[in-house]
Steps between C-alpha positions, in 0.01 A plus 500: 500500500788339320530201273877482552564226757840631607356846564207349690739306726698816577179690574385220729826515695456875551140466613562196720793666677296809575201299619727300729619823664142617544395168654795512741384843616167361626449506873210462742385858431463445126144509373417267213325772299803728533726215391287422195472867402877551533583188298258618228678837489841334474385262225343788307826690532690204355250470215538867416878463502483190281269679255736796486795268441320325215440835334865602530670158478688587819634256756266456796614728780264533794612751759605320815325625811411363837160335482270509795128495533363830626320459832196710566437662833234293674398754764129577512 
């Protein structure tokens, strides 16, 4: 958590951009529980990065990677 508004805005831009990519990756095979779980993992990853940055006073730098929701095999 930050009390610095400018930093919070920058963090929001990072998170929103990533969430937009994840949402665009949704298709008819995507299961809601998988989507929620993946978003939780991504948000937790951002939080860990933000916490690390606060401790080191570094500029926020989240590694860019292709975001897609893992799809489980549905065969019985």
